[in-house]
N, C-alpha and C positions, 0 to 999 in steps of 0.2 A: 284179479283179472276181470275185465269188464264183461257185462253180459249183454247179449242181443235183446233188444226191446222193440215193441210195436207202439208207436205213438200217433194218435190221430193227427192228419196233417191240418194246417191252418188254412183259412180261405185263400191267402196270398200263395201258399204252397200249392194249394189245389189248382190255381189258374195255371201255374208252371207245369204241374204234373199232367193236366189235361191235354196240353198241346203235345207234350212228349209222348204220352201214353197213345194218343190218337195216331201219331205218326209212327210209332213202333207197330201198332196194330195194323195199320195200312201196309207197312212193309212186309209184315208176316203174311197177309193176304196175298200180296204180289208174289211172294216166295212160293205160295201155295197154288199159283197158276193164274191169277186174275190179272187184268191189266191194270195199270196204275189208276186210271180214271175210275174203273169199277171198284177197285180197292178203296180209293179215297171216298167215293160215295157210301160204300158199306160202312167204313170207319165213322164217317159223319152221321150218318143215319143211326147206327147202333149206339154211339155215344150220346147223340141227342135223345134218343128213346130212353136209354137207361139212366141218364143224368139230366132229366129236364129242369131241375132246380139247382143244377150245379152242386156246390159244396153242401147244400142244405136238402138235397133229395132224400126223403125218407127210405130207409132200408138199405142204403148204400154207405159203405164204410171203406175209406181209404187211409191206410196207416204208412208212416214212415218206418222203414226197417233201420234201426240205429245200433251202432256198437258205442256205448258212452254217448258222446254228442255226435260222433261221426255218422253221416248219412250213407247207409249202404244201398238203399233202394226203397221200393214201395210194394205194398200188396193192397189189392182191392177186392173186396167181395160184397155181394149183395144178397138180400134175403128175398126169396121168390117162392112161389107155389101157393096152392090152396090153403085157406086158413087153417084147415085141419092137417096139413102136410107141408109146413114151412120148412125150407131147406136153405143152407147157405150155398152160394155158387162163387167160386173165385173167378174173376173176370181178368185179372192182371197181376202178375208178380214179376218184378223186374229187380235185378241186382247190378250194381256197377260191375263192368267187365272185370276190373282189377280185383274184386272181391269174391268172384265165382270160384267154386271148388274148394271152399274153406269151411263148409258146413253151415253157413249163414242162412242159406235158403231153407235147409232142412230145419234149423232152429225156428225161423220165421213161420214155417208151416205149422210147426208144433204150437207156437205161441197163437197162432190164428185158431187152432182148435179150441184153445182156452176162451178166446173171444167169442167164438161161435156157441160154446157151452153157456157162457153168461147170458145169451140171448135165449136159452132153453131149447136150442136146436140140437138135432141128433145126427144130420147128415150134412157133408160138404161135397159138392160136385165141382167139376172143372172141365174145361175143353183145353186140349194141347194139340198143336199142329203136328202132323205126322212126321215132319222132318226134324222136329225138335227133340232129338234122342236123349239129351242130357236132362231135360225136363222130364220126359216120360220116365226115365230111369229113378229120377228123384221121387216122382209121384208113386211109382210102384214100390219103391223101398219103404214108403210111408203107408203102405196097404191100400192105396186106391186101385181100383179094378175097373177094367173096361165095361161100360154100360151101353155103348153105341160105337159102331165102327163104320166109317165111310172109306171106300176104296176108289182108286181112280188109276187109270192107265194112260200115260202119255204116248201118243202115236206119232 
């Protein structure tokens, strides 16, 4: 039986991933109540700030999630924080719709823990949009707890 693996993406894969990731991020921001233009600006600004050197940006790690050679999705984390308090932060994890619900996301998150430990880090953080109940359930099942909570009421 094939194992799920994390493989650093290549420069050409990065270019494709960046466009898709930015579009997905923008769409999530829209679902969260922003206009399309607001969301596009935020997605452009955030990706530009976090990945100013693209594929070669220090402390940014983008992996393909694979089963044998089959591409299941991607996971991106960065290292941030003060020198004496460096932490990993997951910016993006995406699985192809047809692969969801099969445990691949959970396995990828566990493999990511190994990658983070290799860097000598002891903490992983992430943000999840409130409407994404599937992701929230996954993260909670892996021991992630709420560190911040924003609430909003639509009138």
